[in-house]
C-alpha positions in Angstrom: 14.9 59.3 -14.5 18.4 60.7 -15.0 17.1 64.3 -14.6 15.3 63.2 -11.4 18.4 61.4 -10.1 20.5 64.5 -10.8 18.0 66.7 -9.1 17.8 64.5 -6.1 21.6 64.5 -5.9 21.6 68.3 -6.3 19.3 68.6 -3.3 21.4 66.2 -1.2 18.9 63.4 -1.2 20.9 61.0 -3.4 24.6 60.2 -3.9 25.5 61.5 -7.4 28.4 59.1 -7.9 26.3 56.1 -7.0 23.4 57.2 -9.2 25.8 57.8 -12.2 27.6 54.5 -11.7 24.4 52.4 -11.5 22.9 54.1 -14.6 26.0 53.6 -16.6 26.2 49.9 -15.6 22.5 49.4 -16.4 23.0 51.0 -19.9 26.0 48.9 -20.7 24.3 45.6 -19.5 21.2 46.2 -21.5 23.3 47.2 -24.6 25.4 44.0 -24.2 22.2 42.0 -24.2 21.2 43.6 -27.6 24.8 43.3 -28.9 24.7 39.5 -28.4 21.2 39.2 -29.8 22.4 41.0 -32.9 25.5 38.9 -33.1 23.7 35.6 -32.9 20.3 36.4 -34.3 21.5 38.9 -37.0 19.2 41.1 -39.0 16.1 39.5 -37.6 16.7 41.4 -34.4 17.2 44.7 -36.2 14.0 44.1 -38.2 12.1 43.4 -34.9 13.5 46.6 -33.4 12.6 48.6 -36.4 9.1 47.1 -36.6 8.3 48.7 -33.3 10.0 52.0 -34.1 8.2 55.2 -35.3 9.4 54.8 -38.9 9.7 51.1 -39.7 10.1 51.5 -43.4 13.3 53.5 -43.3 14.6 52.3 -40.0 16.7 49.3 -41.1 18.4 51.0 -44.1 19.0 54.3 -42.2 20.5 52.7 -39.1 22.7 50.4 -41.1 23.9 53.3 -43.2 24.7 55.4 -40.1 26.5 52.5 -38.4 28.4 51.4 -41.5 29.6 55.0 -42.0 30.6 55.8 -38.5 31.4 52.4 -37.0 32.1 52.4 -33.3 31.9 56.2 -33.1 28.1 55.9 -33.7 28.0 54.3 -30.2 29.2 57.6 -28.7 26.1 59.5 -29.8 23.6 56.7 -30.2 21.8 57.2 -26.9 21.1 60.8 -27.9 19.5 59.8 -31.3 16.0 58.2 -31.2 16.0 54.9 -33.1 19.8 54.7 -33.3 19.8 54.2 -29.5 17.8 51.1 -29.9 19.5 49.7 -32.9 23.2 50.5 -32.4 24.1 47.7 -30.0 22.4 45.1 -32.2 24.2 46.6 -35.3 27.5 46.3 -33.5 26.8 42.6 -33.0 25.6 42.1 -36.5 28.8 43.8 -37.9 30.8 41.6 -35.5 32.5 44.5 -33.7 35.0 43.0 -31.2 33.5 42.9 -27.7 36.3 45.0 -26.1 35.9 47.7 -28.8 32.1 47.6 -28.3 32.5 47.9 -24.5 34.9 50.8 -24.8 32.7 52.9 -27.2 29.4 51.9 -25.6 30.7 52.6 -22.2 32.0 56.1 -23.3 28.6 56.7 -24.9 26.7 55.6 -21.8 29.0 57.9 -19.7 28.3 60.9 -21.9 24.5 60.2 -21.9 24.2 59.6 -18.2 26.4 62.5 -17.1 24.7 64.9 -19.5 21.2 64.3 -18.3 22.0 63.7 -14.6 24.2 66.7 -14.7 21.4 68.9 -16.1 19.2 67.6 -13.3 21.9 68.4 -10.8 22.4 71.9 -12.1 18.7 72.7 -12.3 17.7 70.8 -9.2 16.0 73.9 -7.6 14.0 74.6 -10.7 13.0 71.0 -11.2 11.9 70.8 -7.6 9.7 74.0 -8.1 8.2 72.4 -11.2 7.5 69.2 -9.3 5.9 71.0 -6.4 3.7 73.0 -8.9 2.6 69.9 -10.7 1.8 68.2 -7.4 -0.4 71.1 -6.3 -2.1 71.2 -9.7 -2.8 67.4 -9.7 -4.1 67.4 -6.1 -6.1 70.5 -6.0 
């Protein structure tokens, strides 16, 4: 979706600033939800998240280790790492990270993630449009 939003902005069909702002807000709001679930429901939430992950056996231990080692800095890269993306906000809540600190690092991480993928879509908008047109022709005909 972020690539598509960036591509649409690159072709002049979407306001890039609005798309970036809405995506960052959506990421932060959803992460706050998981933060508070982690804070008030503890490790049960992490176990639930890991149960639905690709590697449930090592998920809890691995994500707790990464978060314990890197603390709030893990939130900067969490969205780029499958599994950590899902668990990091809940872990911040479980470890009782102060809300302002969580918001700062999660917001910076969301900004990095959104601008990276939307930026790639913006930069490669012409190529993505060509791919979409090719796929549409292939699917229809």
